[in-house]
Structure formats: structure tokens, C-alpha cells
One Martini backbone bead per residue (centre of mass of N, CA, C, O) as a GRO file, in nm:
protein
  384
    1MET     BB    1  16.745  -7.812  -7.807
    2GLU     BB    2  16.654  -8.143  -7.729
    3PHE     BB    3  16.711  -8.473  -7.861
    4PHE     BB    4  16.586  -8.813  -7.866
    5GLU     BB    5  16.602  -9.134  -7.840
    6PRO     BB    6  16.385  -9.382  -7.760
    7SER     BB    7  16.536  -9.493  -7.515
    8GLU     BB    8  16.574  -9.220  -7.373
    9LYS     BB    9  16.272  -9.148  -7.339
   10ILE     BB   10  16.196  -9.380  -7.147
   11ARG     BB   11  16.406  -9.314  -6.925
   12LEU     BB   12  16.317  -9.011  -6.874
   13MET     BB   13  16.016  -9.069  -6.815
   14ARG     BB   14  16.055  -9.239  -6.568
   15LYS     BB   15  16.216  -9.026  -6.406
   16LYS     BB   16  15.994  -8.806  -6.406
   17LEU     BB   17  15.763  -9.019  -6.270
   18GLY     BB   18  15.893  -9.239  -6.084
   19VAL     BB   19  15.944  -9.522  -6.241
   20ARG     BB   20  15.939  -9.853  -6.325
   21GLN     BB   21  15.945 -10.099  -6.550
   22SER     BB   22  15.717 -10.270  -6.404
   23ASP     BB   23  15.499 -10.024  -6.435
   24LEU     BB   24  15.467 -10.092  -6.766
   25VAL     BB   25  15.328 -10.341  -6.746
   26THR     BB   26  15.138 -10.555  -6.970
   27ASP     BB   27  14.980 -10.764  -7.173
   28ASN     BB   28  15.174 -10.636  -7.429
   29MET     BB   29  15.414 -10.581  -7.206
   30THR     BB   30  15.696 -10.679  -7.107
   31MET     BB   31  15.986 -10.639  -6.924
   32ALA     BB   32  16.183 -10.738  -7.136
   33PHE     BB   33  16.082 -10.553  -7.368
   34ILE     BB   34  16.121 -10.286  -7.225
   35SER     BB   35  16.426 -10.324  -7.174
   36MET     BB   36  16.514 -10.341  -7.477
   37MET     BB   37  16.412 -10.063  -7.563
   38GLU     BB   38  16.578  -9.892  -7.348
   39ASN     BB   39  16.862 -10.030  -7.452
   40GLY     BB   40  16.840 -10.054  -7.782
   41ARG     BB   41  16.765 -10.375  -7.872
   42ARG     BB   42  16.479 -10.248  -7.948
   43SER     BB   43  16.255 -10.125  -8.136
   44VAL     BB   44  16.007  -9.876  -8.171
   45SER     BB   45  15.704  -9.894  -8.249
   46LYS     BB   46  15.403  -9.751  -8.302
   47ARG     BB   47  15.252  -9.954  -8.116
   48SER     BB   48  15.445  -9.939  -7.872
   49SER     BB   49  15.421  -9.637  -7.832
   50GLU     BB   50  15.117  -9.622  -7.775
   51ARG     BB   51  15.140  -9.793  -7.513
   52LEU     BB   52  15.332  -9.608  -7.363
   53VAL     BB   53  15.166  -9.355  -7.364
   54LEU     BB   54  14.922  -9.468  -7.216
   55LYS     BB   55  15.074  -9.547  -6.954
   56PHE     BB   56  15.203  -9.267  -6.888
   57LYS     BB   57  14.932  -9.114  -6.878
   58GLU     BB   58  14.814  -9.272  -6.645
   59ILE     BB   59  15.033  -9.205  -6.436
   60ALA     BB   60  15.014  -8.896  -6.454
   61THR     BB   61  14.714  -8.871  -6.368
   62ASN     BB   62  14.768  -8.996  -6.082
   63LYS     BB   63  14.975  -8.729  -6.042
   64SER     BB   64  14.855  -8.467  -6.169
   65LEU     BB   65  14.950  -8.487  -6.476
   66THR     BB   66  15.069  -8.371  -6.802
   67LEU     BB   67  15.098  -8.509  -7.128
   68ASP     BB   68  15.256  -8.376  -7.440
   69ILE     BB   69  15.201  -8.649  -7.632
   70ASP     BB   70  15.223  -8.859  -7.890
   71ASN     BB   71  15.191  -9.185  -8.009
   72GLU     BB   72  15.486  -9.159  -8.173
   73TYR     BB   73  15.715  -9.056  -7.983
   74PHE     BB   74  15.893  -9.332  -7.923
   75SER     BB   75  15.952  -9.403  -8.240
   76ARG     BB   76  16.118  -9.158  -8.271
   77SER     BB   77  16.380  -8.995  -8.371
   78ALA     BB   78  16.576  -8.729  -8.320
   79LYS     BB   79  16.560  -8.642  -8.620
   80GLU     BB   80  16.248  -8.648  -8.642
   81ASP     BB   81  16.199  -8.441  -8.423
   82ALA     BB   82  16.355  -8.208  -8.546
   83ARG     BB   83  16.189  -8.191  -8.797
   84LEU     BB   84  15.915  -8.141  -8.663
   85HIS     BB   85  15.998  -7.884  -8.518
   86ILE     BB   86  16.074  -7.714  -8.764
   87GLU     BB   87  15.805  -7.733  -8.918
   88LYS     BB   88  15.642  -7.583  -8.695
   89GLU     BB   89  15.815  -7.319  -8.684
   90LEU     BB   90  15.789  -7.223  -8.988
   91ILE     BB   91  15.493  -7.121  -8.960
   92LYS     BB   92  15.605  -6.902  -8.821
   93ASN     BB   93  15.716  -6.561  -8.739
   94ASN     BB   94  16.029  -6.547  -8.753
   95ASP     BB   95  16.325  -6.441  -8.658
   96HIS     BB   96  16.657  -6.448  -8.687
   97THR     BB   97  16.715  -6.588  -8.425
   98GLU     BB   98  16.523  -6.827  -8.461
   99LEU     BB   99  16.639  -6.921  -8.736
  100ASP     BB  100  16.925  -6.985  -8.618
  101LYS     BB  101  16.836  -7.212  -8.434
  102LEU     BB  102  16.728  -7.391  -8.669
  103THR     BB  103  16.995  -7.410  -8.821
  104ASN     BB  104  17.147  -7.574  -8.605
  105ILE     BB  105  16.960  -7.822  -8.606
  106ALA     BB  106  16.989  -7.889  -8.909
  107VAL     BB  107  17.299  -7.922  -8.902
  108ASN     BB  108  17.326  -8.148  -8.679
  109PHE     BB  109  17.100  -8.345  -8.853
  110GLU     BB  110  17.109  -8.312  -9.164
  111ILE     BB  111  16.856  -8.115  -9.268
  112TYR     BB  112  16.873  -7.980  -9.580
  113ASP     BB  113  16.591  -7.906  -9.686
  114LEU     BB  114  16.528  -7.719  -9.438
  115LEU     BB  115  16.774  -7.541  -9.445
  116ALA     BB  116  16.700  -7.407  -9.713
  117LYS     BB  117  16.430  -7.286  -9.602
  118ILE     BB  118  16.562  -7.108  -9.381
  119TYR     BB  119  16.742  -6.938  -9.563
  120GLU     BB  120  16.511  -6.829  -9.735
  121MET     BB  121  16.359  -6.686  -9.498
  122ASN     BB  122  16.594  -6.501  -9.424
  123GLY     BB  123  16.612  -6.365  -9.695
  124GLU     BB  124  16.320  -6.244  -9.700
  125LYS     BB  125  16.379  -6.058  -9.452
  126PHE     BB  126  16.623  -5.900  -9.556
  127LEU     BB  127  16.478  -5.789  -9.810
  128ALA     BB  128  16.259  -5.633  -9.653
  129GLU     BB  129  16.507  -5.468  -9.499
  130LYS     BB  130  16.729  -5.402  -9.729
  131ASP     BB  131  16.944  -5.643  -9.686
  132PHE     BB  132  17.112  -5.754  -9.956
  133VAL     BB  133  17.359  -5.906  -9.858
  134ASN     BB  134  17.216  -6.108  -9.658
  135ALA     BB  135  17.018  -6.214  -9.866
  136PHE     BB  136  17.217  -6.335 -10.061
  137ILE     BB  137  17.357  -6.532  -9.870
  138ASN     BB  138  17.094  -6.702  -9.803
  139TYR     BB  139  17.017  -6.777 -10.095
  140ASN     BB  140  17.284  -6.918 -10.158
  141SER     BB  141  17.269  -7.132  -9.940
  142ALA     BB  142  17.002  -7.258 -10.038
  143LEU     BB  143  17.105  -7.337 -10.319
  144GLY     BB  144  17.339  -7.519 -10.221
  145LYS     BB  145  17.165  -7.732 -10.081
  146LEU     BB  146  16.991  -7.817 -10.326
  147GLN     BB  147  17.242  -7.905 -10.489
  148GLU     BB  148  17.348  -8.119 -10.286
  149ILE     BB  149  17.054  -8.286 -10.291
  150ARG     BB  150  16.924  -8.266 -10.578
  151GLN     BB  151  16.702  -8.022 -10.577
  152ASN     BB  152  16.523  -7.853 -10.813
  153SER     BB  153  16.309  -7.751 -10.648
  154GLY     BB  154  16.354  -7.389 -10.614
  155GLN     BB  155  16.594  -7.269 -10.794
  156ALA     BB  156  16.453  -7.055 -10.961
  157PHE     BB  157  16.367  -6.866 -10.733
  158LEU     BB  158  16.661  -6.819 -10.613
  159HIS     BB  159  16.776  -6.692 -10.864
  160LYS     BB  160  16.589  -6.456 -10.869
  161GLN     BB  161  16.664  -6.337 -10.584
  162LEU     BB  162  16.954  -6.289 -10.656
  163GLY     BB  163  16.891  -6.085 -10.871
  164VAL     BB  164  16.742  -5.879 -10.698
  165CYS     BB  165  16.982  -5.810 -10.511
  166LYS     BB  166  17.162  -5.703 -10.743
  167GLU     BB  167  16.979  -5.490 -10.855
  168ARG     BB  168  16.953  -5.319 -10.590
  169GLN     BB  169  17.284  -5.272 -10.607
  170GLY     BB  170  17.355  -5.225 -10.926
  171GLU     BB  171  17.439  -5.529 -11.030
  172TYR     BB  172  17.372  -5.607 -11.348
  173ILE     BB  173  17.537  -5.840 -11.451
  174GLU     BB  174  17.459  -6.039 -11.219
  175ALA     BB  175  17.161  -6.022 -11.259
  176ILE     BB  176  17.137  -6.132 -11.539
  177TYR     BB  177  17.253  -6.408 -11.475
  178TYR     BB  178  17.031  -6.498 -11.265
  179PHE     BB  179  16.779  -6.458 -11.456
  180LYS     BB  180  16.866  -6.663 -11.667
  181GLN     BB  181  16.881  -6.905 -11.471
  182SER     BB  182  16.586  -6.892 -11.388
  183ILE     BB  183  16.463  -6.947 -11.661
  184GLU     BB  184  16.590  -7.223 -11.705
  185TYR     BB  185  16.480  -7.360 -11.443
  186SER     BB  186  16.173  -7.301 -11.485
  187LEU     BB  187  16.152  -7.494 -11.733
  188LYS     BB  188  16.229  -7.752 -11.580
  189GLU     BB  189  15.993  -7.697 -11.351
  190SER     BB  190  15.732  -7.566 -11.479
  191ASN     BB  191  15.762  -7.239 -11.386
  192MET     BB  192  15.587  -6.973 -11.498
  193LEU     BB  193  15.590  -6.765 -11.285
  194VAL     BB  194  15.902  -6.735 -11.271
  195TYR     BB  195  15.956  -6.696 -11.568
  196PHE     BB  196  15.806  -6.417 -11.603
  197LYS     BB  197  15.949  -6.260 -11.372
  198SER     BB  198  16.241  -6.298 -11.484
  199SER     BB  199  16.189  -6.177 -11.763
  200LEU     BB  200  16.113  -5.900 -11.660
  201ASN     BB  201  16.365  -5.843 -11.495
  202LEU     BB  202  16.557  -5.856 -11.728
  203ALA     BB  203  16.443  -5.625 -11.893
  204ILE     BB  204  16.487  -5.410 -11.666
  205VAL     BB  205  16.798  -5.437 -11.655
  206TYR     BB  206  16.853  -5.367 -11.949
  207ALA     BB  207  16.739  -5.077 -11.910
  208LYS     BB  208  16.926  -4.985 -11.670
  209SER     BB  209  17.181  -5.063 -11.879
  210ALA     BB  210  17.107  -4.943 -12.174
  211GLN     BB  211  16.959  -5.216 -12.315
  212TYR     BB  212  16.695  -5.165 -12.508
  213SER     BB  213  16.682  -5.380 -12.725
  214ARG     BB  214  16.699  -5.624 -12.524
  215CYS     BB  215  16.442  -5.549 -12.376
  216ILE     BB  216  16.247  -5.576 -12.612
  217GLN     BB  217  16.325  -5.871 -12.689
  218THR     BB  218  16.242  -6.000 -12.420
  219VAL     BB  219  15.948  -5.921 -12.417
  220ASP     BB  220  15.864  -6.047 -12.685
  221GLU     BB  221  15.976  -6.347 -12.654
  222LYS     BB  222  15.896  -6.413 -12.330
  223ILE     BB  223  15.589  -6.268 -12.323
  224LEU     BB  224  15.411  -6.159 -12.576
  225ASN     BB  225  15.513  -6.448 -12.748
  226ALA     BB  226  15.438  -6.661 -12.572
  227LYS     BB  227  15.303  -6.971 -12.540
  228PHE     BB  228  15.228  -6.869 -12.275
  229LYS     BB  229  15.010  -6.702 -12.047
  230PRO     BB  230  15.018  -6.437 -11.884
  231SER     BB  231  14.951  -6.231 -11.658
  232LYS     BB  232  14.813  -5.921 -11.643
  233GLN     BB  233  15.040  -5.792 -11.482
  234VAL     BB  234  15.280  -5.879 -11.649
  235LEU     BB  235  15.181  -5.762 -11.916
  236ILE     BB  236  15.172  -5.463 -11.830
  237ASN     BB  237  15.472  -5.448 -11.738
  238ALA     BB  238  15.585  -5.522 -12.011
  239ARG     BB  239  15.469  -5.290 -12.179
  240MET     BB  240  15.597  -5.069 -12.012
  241THR     BB  241  15.894  -5.152 -12.047
  242LYS     BB  242  15.888  -5.120 -12.354
  243ALA     BB  243  15.807  -4.821 -12.358
  244ASN     BB  244  16.060  -4.716 -12.215
  245ALA     BB  245  16.265  -4.811 -12.428
  246LEU     BB  246  16.139  -4.644 -12.660
  247MET     BB  247  16.185  -4.372 -12.523
  248GLU     BB  248  16.501  -4.396 -12.521
  249LEU     BB  249  16.482  -4.431 -12.851
  250LYS     BB  250  16.278  -4.206 -12.955
  251ASP     BB  251  15.988  -4.346 -12.967
  252ASP     BB  252  15.660  -4.236 -13.008
  253SER     BB  253  15.504  -4.508 -12.938
  254ALA     BB  254  15.518  -4.489 -12.633
  255LEU     BB  255  15.282  -4.295 -12.572
  256LYS     BB  256  15.059  -4.472 -12.686
  257GLU     BB  257  15.104  -4.702 -12.483
  258TYR     BB  258  15.052  -4.542 -12.222
  259PHE     BB  259  14.754  -4.463 -12.283
  260SER     BB  260  14.649  -4.744 -12.327
  261LEU     BB  261  14.708  -4.831 -12.028
  262VAL     BB  262  14.541  -4.615 -11.887
  263ASP     BB  263  14.268  -4.715 -11.996
  264GLU     BB  264  14.296  -5.012 -11.891
  265VAL     BB  265  14.348  -4.960 -11.585
  266GLY     BB  266  14.268  -4.698 -11.440
  267ASP     BB  267  14.123  -4.746 -11.112
  268THR     BB  268  14.250  -5.049 -11.034
  269ASN     BB  269  14.578  -4.932 -11.018
  270ASP     BB  270  14.772  -4.710 -10.862
  271LEU     BB  271  15.054  -4.814 -10.901
  272VAL     BB  272  15.058  -4.829 -11.208
  273MET     BB  273  14.968  -4.536 -11.257
  274SER     BB  274  15.214  -4.400 -11.137
  275PHE     BB  275  15.412  -4.500 -11.351
  276LEU     BB  276  15.266  -4.390 -11.600
  277TYR     BB  277  15.276  -4.092 -11.529
  278HIS     BB  278  15.583  -4.079 -11.508
  279ASN     BB  279  15.645  -4.158 -11.796
  280ILE     BB  280  15.491  -3.931 -11.936
  281SER     BB  281  15.651  -3.707 -11.807
  282GLU     BB  282  15.927  -3.793 -11.929
  283PHE     BB  283  15.848  -3.771 -12.223
  284TYR     BB  284  15.777  -3.466 -12.225
  285TYR     BB  285  16.056  -3.375 -12.128
  286LYS     BB  286  16.211  -3.478 -12.382
  287LYS     BB  287  16.010  -3.279 -12.559
  288ASP     BB  288  15.974  -2.994 -12.401
  289ALA     BB  289  15.695  -3.044 -12.232
  290TYR     BB  290  15.664  -2.912 -11.929
  291LYS     BB  291  15.366  -2.877 -11.849
  292LYS     BB  292  15.291  -3.171 -11.906
  293SER     BB  293  15.497  -3.298 -11.730
  294LEU     BB  294  15.396  -3.169 -11.463
  295GLU     BB  295  15.109  -3.286 -11.462
  296TYR     BB  296  15.204  -3.591 -11.438
  297ALA     BB  297  15.396  -3.567 -11.202
  298ASN     BB  298  15.170  -3.491 -10.997
  299LYS     BB  299  15.010  -3.755 -11.030
  300ALA     BB  300  15.248  -3.938 -10.946
  301HIS     BB  301  15.295  -3.812 -10.662
  302ALA     BB  302  15.021  -3.865 -10.536
  303LEU     BB  303  15.022  -4.183 -10.567
  304LYS     BB  304  15.304  -4.252 -10.437
  305ASN     BB  305  15.240  -4.123 -10.163
  306LYS     BB  306  15.018  -4.354 -10.115
  307VAL     BB  307  15.152  -4.653 -10.254
  308ASN     BB  308  15.490  -4.559 -10.335
  309ARG     BB  309  15.739  -4.412 -10.179
  310VAL     BB  310  16.001  -4.553 -10.288
  311ALA     BB  311  15.939  -4.426 -10.590
  312LEU     BB  312  15.938  -4.106 -10.556
  313PRO     BB  313  16.230  -3.992 -10.630
  314ASN     BB  314  16.193  -4.009 -10.940
  315THR     BB  315  15.964  -3.794 -10.956
  316LEU     BB  316  16.111  -3.564 -10.807
  317ASN     BB  317  16.332  -3.545 -11.022
  318ILE     BB  318  16.153  -3.455 -11.260
  319LYS     BB  319  16.030  -3.207 -11.127
  320GLY     BB  320  16.295  -3.062 -11.079
  321LYS     BB  321  16.372  -3.034 -11.378
  322VAL     BB  322  16.116  -2.874 -11.462
  323PHE     BB  323  16.158  -2.629 -11.277
  324LEU     BB  324  16.427  -2.544 -11.403
  325LYS     BB  325  16.308  -2.495 -11.693
  326LEU     BB  326  16.098  -2.277 -11.551
  327GLY     BB  327  16.288  -2.115 -11.327
  328LEU     BB  328  16.250  -2.296 -11.048
  329VAL     BB  329  16.492  -2.345 -10.845
  330GLN     BB  330  16.389  -2.382 -10.552
  331GLU     BB  331  16.185  -2.608 -10.618
  332GLY     BB  332  16.391  -2.803 -10.736
  333THR     BB  333  16.571  -2.834 -10.495
  334MET     BB  334  16.352  -2.952 -10.310
  335MET     BB  335  16.307  -3.212 -10.472
  336PHE     BB  336  16.590  -3.330 -10.456
  337ASP     BB  337  16.619  -3.336 -10.153
  338LEU     BB  338  16.373  -3.515 -10.097
  339GLY     BB  339  16.458  -3.754 -10.283
  340ALA     BB  340  16.721  -3.820 -10.127
  341SER     BB  341  16.596  -3.873  -9.846
  342ILE     BB  342  16.415  -4.118  -9.940
  343ALA     BB  343  16.638  -4.288 -10.068
  344ALA     BB  344  16.800  -4.328  -9.806
  345GLU     BB  345  16.572  -4.455  -9.635
  346ASN     BB  346  16.537  -4.698  -9.875
  347LYS     BB  347  16.806  -4.773 -10.033
  348THR     BB  348  16.801  -4.614 -10.322
  349PHE     BB  349  17.094  -4.551 -10.472
  350ASP     BB  350  17.028  -4.451 -10.759
  351MET     BB  351  16.840  -4.204 -10.660
  352LEU     BB  352  17.042  -4.075 -10.472
  353LEU     BB  353  17.245  -3.992 -10.695
  354GLU     BB  354  17.059  -3.840 -10.885
  355ASN     BB  355  16.976  -3.615 -10.679
  356TYR     BB  356  17.263  -3.524 -10.599
  357LYS     BB  357  17.357  -3.449 -10.881
  358ALA     BB  358  17.141  -3.226 -10.922
  359LEU     BB  359  17.231  -3.056 -10.679
  360THR     BB  360  17.532  -3.005 -10.762
  361GLU     BB  361  17.453  -2.858 -11.029
  362VAL     BB  362  17.311  -2.624 -10.902
  363TYR     BB  363  17.539  -2.521 -10.714
  364ASP     BB  364  17.754  -2.499 -10.942
  365SER     BB  365  17.601  -2.280 -11.114
  366LYS     BB  366  17.624  -2.087 -10.843
  367GLU     BB  367  17.909  -2.129 -10.715
  368ASP     BB  368  17.852  -2.328 -10.445
  369LEU     BB  369  18.097  -2.511 -10.316
  370LYS     BB  370  18.005  -2.583 -10.026
  371GLU     BB  371  17.755  -2.742 -10.113
  372VAL     BB  372  17.889  -2.953 -10.292
  373VAL     BB  373  18.057  -3.082 -10.063
  374LYS     BB  374  17.821  -3.155  -9.874
  375LYS     BB  375  17.682  -3.353 -10.075
  376PHE     BB  376  17.919  -3.555 -10.101
  377GLU     BB  377  17.941  -3.618  -9.800
  378LYS     BB  378  17.656  -3.736  -9.777
  379VAL     BB  379  17.693  -3.966  -9.972
  380ILE     BB  380  17.931  -4.107  -9.822
  381GLY     BB  381  17.770  -4.142  -9.548
  382THR     BB  382  17.546  -4.332  -9.660
  383TYR     BB  383  17.760  -4.573  -9.746
  384LYS     BB  384  17.878  -4.644  -9.449
   0.00000   0.00000   0.00000
């Protein structure tokens, strides 16, 4: 798409309608004035633009044509038109190709604040598509532009999203760095929504990297005992994250917290309940209470299958382990296989590996080396 300076717009519009400069003369615009605007020797004010638009529309109507231009059209520079175009387009649900076109326009006209927004929107789309590498690249480009133009607003969110990309890829050291940066920037921006989300994400990554004491400390200091009150959803997720860490530390108070949350959440949030049931199942499994574990794993399975299939492989994994403990090897193998399949489909690589690891252990115990080799080959194929 091309954008033109005011003088070029007047010349091109005359050519389009087949009129001379003299045809534009009115009581308020002499031919000399029109000539100077068209030659770029005189700027086009908003008032002059309005008069030009009125005259051109009158000529177009006489020729049975319609002009779709606003009153300020001739007063705007090419860069201002480019900015206006990008702003209008960003309201739409653009795909990557359309966003790339807008990127080129923003780069050509050095509209860096909108360029950052385009990169961010591309990052959001890649993240939704589970393309974490390209999501990270775009979020990082957006952050770079904001830093270049020294715009602080928005940097906290971008640091958080960079952390999310790294977390999804299992790169926990980098994720911790970005979440910490997000927390720092969110305080500078007074953005408590991002502050609490990043604090929760940080605690979760600590738990995933087996730093359970740090997880609990983060939840206590940054969320539960924070000066500002977090949302109910953040509070529930924080308490659940802390309980998970307590469970890993073999602290029985974790179970009490899980049941307290079950009573509090009730039937108001199936997604949260699915995680709570899974965690209770895992707690009972660690306590060798396999029938109780299976009872809550089944509840978690039913809810996740309905509201959160992406997280289902984790529950299928614990069900498979319970089946093995109960001597139901075939049923356990089926759970691991299904869990691996769903994890591969959704690119949740940590659970993909967990379920394949469980499968290979089953086949290895049966001394079925051919199946072990097949499973490892399948894992390698998934990562290609």
C-alpha cells in the first residue's frame, strides 16, 4: 500500500478526476494558493483540506463518482496516513501475513510504537498456536522497540510473555529471569495485574524446577501477604501452587489445603476443580492410598476431558501409575500411551517425556526391548 504527501494527494486527485487547478478555485482558495499547496511550497492546513475535500467531492458527484476521504485527508502527511491505516487494521483479527504487511509499513515510516504493538500481536498468535520459538522472537522484538523509544508502559507484560514462552519450552532458568524482570517492571508501571500473574508464574516455575521452598516463599511474600489484594482467581491458584509444593516436601498440610479449596470452589469453576482433583489423586498416590488416588484421578479425568484437554496427559500419567500399582498393567499402558499422544498433539513436551518414560519402563520390565526402541524413536520423531 502506498501513502502520499499532501502535495502528491492533490496532484493525484486532480489526475483521477481529470480536472485542472483552475477548476478547484473558490472564493476562499485562489489558483496561486492551490498551486503552492500542490507544489509543496505551502502546507495544507486542516481548514484548507476541508475546502479541497468539499470541492473534489462536488466534482466527483457531478461525474457520478464517490470519494471516500475525510475532511483532513489532504492535510495529513504520508506518515500520518500510514499510522492511521495501521491503527485501523490492528482492530481487525489479522493473520500473520497481514501483520507482516503492517510490519513493513511501520518499519518504512519508522512508526516504532505501533511496530511494537504489531510484534506483540504476532507473538500472541504464535503463542496461541503453540509456536513458542516464534512467539518469543516477536515478543522480544516488541520489547526491543519499546526500550528503543523509551516507552516503559507495556514492558512488564512483554517480560511476562517471554517468561511464558521459556516456561512452555521447559527452559526454567530463563523463565525465572523473565518473570523476575516482569515483577520489577510491573511495580514501576503500577500494573498489579501483571505483578500478581508474574509472581504466580514465578512460583510455578520454581515448583517445576523442584525449588519448592522458593515456590512457597514466593507465594507467601508476593501474593498471600502482599500489600495489595489479588483477584480471587490468583489467590486460589496461589494457594493451590503452595499446596503442591508442600506435597512435594511431604507436608500433610497440603491435603487439608486441597480440600479447603474444593469446598471453596465447589461447582463454580470446573477448570480449577480438575486441577484440585488431580493434585489430591497425586497426594494419595504418594501415600500409597491407590484406591483413593484412582477415585480422584477419575474425577480429574472427567473434568479435564471436558474443559482442559491440554492438561489431561498429567492425569492420565498418574492413573497409569495407579493401575500399575494395582497390577493392571494393560490399563496402565493404555493410559501412558494416550497421555503421550495428547501431549504430542498439544506440544506439551514435559508430559510427552513423562508418559514415554513410563511406557519404556513398562516394556523394559517385560524385557520387550523392541517396544522400548520404538518408544524412543517416537520421542525423537516428535521433536524433529
